[in-house]
Structure formats: C-alpha cells, structure tokens
C-alpha positions as YAML, in Angstrom:
chain: A
units: angstrom
residues:
- id: 1
  name: MET
  ca: [-31.98, -41.73, -16.20]
- id: 2
  name: ILE
  ca: [-29.73, -40.30, -13.36]
- id: 3
  name: THR
  ca: [-26.91, -42.09, -14.20]
- id: 4
  name: GLU
  ca: [-26.41, -39.98, -17.98]
- id: 5
  name: TYR
  ca: [-27.12, -36.65, -15.38]
- id: 6
  name: ILE
  ca: [-24.96, -37.18, -13.90]
- id: 7
  name: LYS
  ca: [-22.66, -37.98, -16.05]
- id: 8
  name: ARG
  ca: [-23.74, -34.61, -18.37]
- id: 9
  name: THR
  ca: [-23.77, -32.59, -15.16]
- id: 10
  name: SER
  ca: [-19.95, -33.83, -14.86]
- id: 11
  name: LEU
  ca: [-19.14, -32.87, -17.74]
- id: 12
  name: LEU
  ca: [-20.30, -29.38, -17.34]
- id: 13
  name: ILE
  ca: [-18.80, -28.90, -13.70]
- id: 14
  name: THR
  ca: [-15.19, -30.42, -15.20]
- id: 15
  name: PHE
  ca: [-15.75, -27.81, -18.50]
- id: 16
  name: CYS
  ca: [-16.34, -24.94, -16.79]
- id: 17
  name: LEU
  ca: [-13.42, -26.02, -13.79]
- id: 18
  name: PHE
  ca: [-11.05, -25.59, -16.96]
- id: 19
  name: LEU
  ca: [-12.80, -22.31, -18.27]
- id: 20
  name: GLY
  ca: [-12.15, -20.31, -15.43]
- id: 21
  name: VAL
  ca: [-8.76, -22.06, -14.87]
- id: 22
  name: TYR
  ca: [-7.37, -21.47, -17.59]
- id: 23
  name: SER
  ca: [-9.21, -17.48, -18.13]
- id: 24
  name: SER
  ca: [-7.59, -17.13, -15.00]
- id: 25
  name: LEU
  ca: [-3.92, -17.88, -16.67]
- id: 26
  name: PHE
  ca: [-4.86, -15.25, -19.64]
- id: 27
  name: ALA
  ca: [-5.87, -12.86, -17.10]
- id: 28
  name: GLN
  ca: [-2.14, -13.51, -15.48]
- id: 29
  name: GLU
  ca: [0.03, -13.66, -19.29]
- id: 30
  name: ASN
  ca: [-2.08, -10.99, -19.81]
- id: 31
  name: ALA
  ca: [-2.39, -7.44, -16.89]
- id: 32
  name: ASP
  ca: [-1.38, -4.46, -17.70]
- id: 33
  name: LYS
  ca: [2.65, -4.23, -17.45]
- id: 34
  name: GLY
  ca: [4.36, -1.73, -15.07]
- id: 35
  name: VAL
  ca: [6.18, 0.95, -16.81]
- id: 36
  name: PHE
  ca: [8.34, 3.95, -15.35]
- id: 37
  name: ILE
  ca: [6.95, 7.31, -16.77]
- id: 38
  name: VAL
  ca: [9.34, 10.52, -15.13]
- id: 39
  name: ASN
  ca: [9.11, 14.42, -15.70]
- id: 40
  name: ALA
  ca: [9.33, 15.21, -19.09]
- id: 41
  name: SER
  ca: [12.41, 17.60, -17.41]
- id: 42
  name: VAL
  ca: [13.94, 14.60, -16.44]
- id: 43
  name: PRO
  ca: [17.26, 14.67, -18.82]
- id: 44
  name: VAL
  ca: [17.65, 10.52, -19.47]
- id: 45
  name: GLU
  ca: [15.78, 8.05, -21.70]
- id: 46
  name: SER
  ca: [17.08, 5.49, -19.98]
- id: 47
  name: VAL
  ca: [18.94, 3.63, -17.03]
- id: 48
  name: SER
  ca: [19.91, 0.45, -15.68]
- id: 49
  name: LYS
  ca: [18.26, -1.86, -13.53]
- id: 50
  name: LYS
  ca: [21.08, -0.83, -11.16]
- id: 51
  name: ASP
  ca: [20.55, 2.38, -11.70]
- id: 52
  name: LEU
  ca: [17.06, 2.06, -10.67]
- id: 53
  name: GLU
  ca: [17.87, 0.21, -7.60]
- id: 54
  name: LYS
  ca: [20.70, 2.82, -6.40]
- id: 55
  name: ILE
  ca: [17.15, 5.84, -7.07]
- id: 56
  name: TYR
  ca: [14.06, 3.43, -5.18]
- id: 57
  name: LEU
  ca: [16.94, 2.57, -2.45]
- id: 58
  name: GLY
  ca: [18.40, 6.65, -1.98]
- id: 59
  name: LYS
  ca: [21.94, 5.83, -3.15]
- id: 60
  name: LEU
  ca: [21.78, 7.94, -6.20]
- id: 61
  name: GLN
  ca: [20.46, 11.67, -5.63]
- id: 62
  name: ALA
  ca: [20.65, 13.31, -9.20]
- id: 63
  name: TRP
  ca: [20.01, 12.83, -12.18]
- id: 64
  name: GLU
  ca: [22.26, 13.60, -15.64]
- id: 65
  name: GLY
  ca: [23.21, 17.87, -15.01]
- id: 66
  name: LYS
  ca: [22.58, 17.14, -11.14]
- id: 67
  name: LEU
  ca: [18.79, 17.75, -10.94]
- id: 68
  name: LYS
  ca: [17.26, 16.00, -8.22]
- id: 69
  name: ILE
  ca: [15.94, 12.39, -8.28]
- id: 70
  name: SER
  ca: [12.19, 12.62, -6.18]
- id: 71
  name: PRO
  ca: [11.36, 9.47, -6.36]
- id: 72
  name: SER
  ca: [7.68, 8.28, -5.20]
- id: 73
  name: ILE
  ca: [6.00, 4.62, -5.16]
- id: 74
  name: MET
  ca: [2.34, 2.78, -5.54]
- id: 75
  name: HIS
  ca: [1.25, 1.71, -2.12]
- id: 76
  name: HIS
  ca: [2.86, -2.28, -1.55]
- id: 77
  name: LYS
  ca: [-0.92, -3.50, -0.62]
- id: 78
  name: THR
  ca: [-1.50, -2.51, -4.55]
- id: 79
  name: ASP
  ca: [-1.14, -4.61, -7.15]
- id: 80
  name: ILE
  ca: [1.14, -2.95, -8.78]
- id: 81
  name: GLY
  ca: [3.26, -1.77, -5.88]
- id: 82
  name: ASP
  ca: [3.53, -5.26, -4.46]
- id: 83
  name: ARG
  ca: [5.15, -6.41, -8.12]
- id: 84
  name: PHE
  ca: [7.97, -3.88, -7.66]
- id: 85
  name: PHE
  ca: [8.65, -4.79, -5.24]
- id: 86
  name: ASP
  ca: [8.95, -8.45, -6.03]
- id: 87
  name: ASP
  ca: [9.99, -7.78, -9.40]
- id: 88
  name: VAL
  ca: [12.22, -4.80, -9.32]
- id: 89
  name: LEU
  ca: [14.47, -4.38, -6.28]
- id: 90
  name: ASP
  ca: [13.87, -8.18, -5.39]
- id: 91
  name: MET
  ca: [12.88, -7.91, -1.54]
- id: 92
  name: SER
  ca: [9.74, -7.53, 0.33]
- id: 93
  name: PHE
  ca: [8.63, -4.10, 1.37]
- id: 94
  name: ARG
  ca: [9.58, -5.23, 4.71]
- id: 95
  name: LYS
  ca: [13.08, -4.90, 3.87]
- id: 96
  name: TYR
  ca: [12.47, -1.60, 1.93]
- id: 97
  name: ASN
  ca: [10.55, 0.14, 4.83]
- id: 98
  name: LYS
  ca: [13.54, -1.11, 7.05]
- id: 99
  name: HIS
  ca: [15.83, 0.51, 4.70]
- id: 100
  name: TRP
  ca: [14.06, 3.97, 4.73]
- id: 101
  name: LEU
  ca: [13.69, 4.01, 8.30]
- id: 102
  name: LYS
  ca: [17.09, 3.70, 8.76]
- id: 103
  name: ILE
  ca: [17.67, 6.71, 6.46]
- id: 104
  name: VAL
  ca: [15.04, 9.03, 7.60]
- id: 105
  name: PHE
  ca: [15.93, 9.08, 11.11]
- id: 106
  name: SER
  ca: [19.87, 9.67, 10.36]
- id: 107
  name: GLY
  ca: [17.99, 12.35, 8.75]
- id: 108
  name: SER
  ca: [19.84, 12.69, 5.51]
- id: 109
  name: ASN
  ca: [16.61, 11.83, 3.33]
- id: 110
  name: ALA
  ca: [13.07, 11.06, 3.14]
- id: 111
  name: ALA
  ca: [11.02, 8.25, 1.92]
- id: 112
  name: PRO
  ca: [10.34, 8.48, -1.81]
- id: 113
  name: PRO
  ca: [6.14, 9.58, -0.91]
- id: 114
  name: ALA
  ca: [4.04, 6.18, -1.66]
- id: 115
  name: PHE
  ca: [0.27, 6.24, -3.23]
- id: 116
  name: LYS
  ca: [-2.59, 4.48, -3.86]
- id: 117
  name: THR
  ca: [-4.15, 5.64, -6.58]
- id: 118
  name: VAL
  ca: [-1.99, 5.65, -10.41]
- id: 119
  name: GLU
  ca: [-3.82, 9.78, -10.56]
- id: 120
  name: GLU
  ca: [-2.03, 10.58, -7.59]
- id: 121
  name: ILE
  ca: [1.01, 9.42, -8.70]
- id: 122
  name: ILE
  ca: [0.55, 10.97, -12.44]
- id: 123
  name: ALA
  ca: [0.27, 14.10, -10.33]
- id: 124
  name: TYR
  ca: [3.16, 13.79, -8.78]
- id: 125
  name: VAL
  ca: [5.18, 12.97, -11.72]
- id: 126
  name: SER
  ca: [3.77, 15.44, -13.39]
- id: 127
  name: GLN
  ca: [3.99, 18.67, -10.90]
- id: 128
  name: LYS
  ca: [7.37, 17.35, -9.67]
- id: 129
  name: ASP
  ca: [11.04, 18.32, -11.46]
- id: 130
  name: GLY
  ca: [13.23, 15.56, -11.51]
- id: 131
  name: GLY
  ca: [10.00, 13.12, -10.69]
- id: 132
  name: ILE
  ca: [10.37, 9.26, -11.28]
- id: 133
  name: GLY
  ca: [6.58, 6.70, -10.45]
- id: 134
  name: PHE
  ca: [5.75, 3.72, -12.45]
- id: 135
  name: VAL
  ca: [2.35, 3.44, -13.29]
- id: 136
  name: PRO
  ca: [0.58, 0.59, -15.40]
- id: 137
  name: ALA
  ca: [1.11, 0.75, -19.03]
- id: 138
  name: SER
  ca: [-2.15, 1.45, -19.75]
- id: 139
  name: ALA
  ca: [-2.40, 4.66, -18.17]
- id: 140
  name: ALA
  ca: [0.98, 5.91, -19.61]
- id: 141
  name: LYS
  ca: [-0.37, 6.64, -23.15]
- id: 142
  name: ASP
  ca: [-0.70, 10.27, -23.87]
- id: 143
  name: LEU
  ca: [1.02, 11.84, -20.57]
- id: 144
  name: GLU
  ca: [1.58, 15.34, -21.35]
- id: 145
  name: SER
  ca: [4.25, 16.11, -18.84]
- id: 146
  name: CYS
  ca: [5.98, 12.76, -17.98]
- id: 147
  name: LYS
  ca: [7.95, 10.84, -20.32]
- id: 148
  name: ILE
  ca: [8.26, 6.48, -20.12]
- id: 149
  name: LEU
  ca: [11.94, 5.87, -18.86]
- id: 150
  name: THR
  ca: [13.42, 2.84, -20.45]
- id: 151
  name: VAL
  ca: [14.69, 0.68, -17.92]
- id: 152
  name: GLN
  ca: [17.57, -1.77, -19.62]
- id: 153
  name: GLY
  ca: [16.88, -5.10, -17.55]
- id: 154
  name: ILE
  ca: [13.55, -4.68, -17.32]
- id: 155
  name: ASP
  ca: [10.25, -5.01, -20.36]
- id: 156
  name: GLY
  ca: [7.59, -3.88, -18.11]
- id: 157
  name: PHE
  ca: [7.27, -6.34, -14.46]
...
C-alpha cells in the first residue's frame, strides 16, 4: 500500500515537473518579440541591420533628408533591453557603454537615453522628430505618432 502511494506520488511529481519545463519552453518561444518604432517624421520605412547598428553606435546620425536621428534604448536590465544587446548589437551592455563613454567624453555626441518602461520610450519616440526606439510588438499597436520600422535581417528579437 505504501509502495503504491510512493509510485503515484512519484508519477504525479514527474508529470508536474514535465509540465513546468514544457510551459517554460513554450513561454520562451512565444515571448513578445521586440520591434523598432520611429517617429512619424522619419522618412524611411526600413533599414538594414548594419545601418541599425550604425545608428545605435552613433556612426549614422541622420535619416534620409538630413533629419537628425534620435535613438533611445530600453534599460539593459529589462528583458527586451537585454535581448537588444545580445540579438541586435551582438555585444554586451558593458561593451556598448564603454563605446559610448568614449564618444561622450570626446564631446562629439550624447549617448542614447535609456528608459525603464515601454510607456516612457513610446513617449520619447512620439515626441522626438527623428526618434527611434524598440518595444515589445504588443505595445506597438495603434500608435498615433509612431510607426514600425522594418529591419532587414531581423524578424523581431
């Protein structure tokens, strides 16, 4: 009788562990992918991944038509901010920060502002001509002063 109880309990625990692992993997697969948004004033609909990297590293500073690019980022300790550094820039936040410290101290440019909430980054991009940022795809629906920017070579991140 006790062995039957132990077998049932073991089976139940195994099932629960399997279900937990499966749902965790499923959640990761279906995580809200990141998309890039730009202010409605931006005259382009898409950019290459290489140009996007140049924008975020301060090497490309104007959109077509000479509108100043105003990049912004989500804080690196947010899920989407972390994915941005890993999947889009292919560098650590530390390396990115070091890169920008050199630029800032040379006096040639200011680092992109970092925001902790999606609402803050949407507000920044909405209000800043030439603004660009990234948000979860679910937050990029029905934006009035922004549009989604297609990035060739990246299908969400």
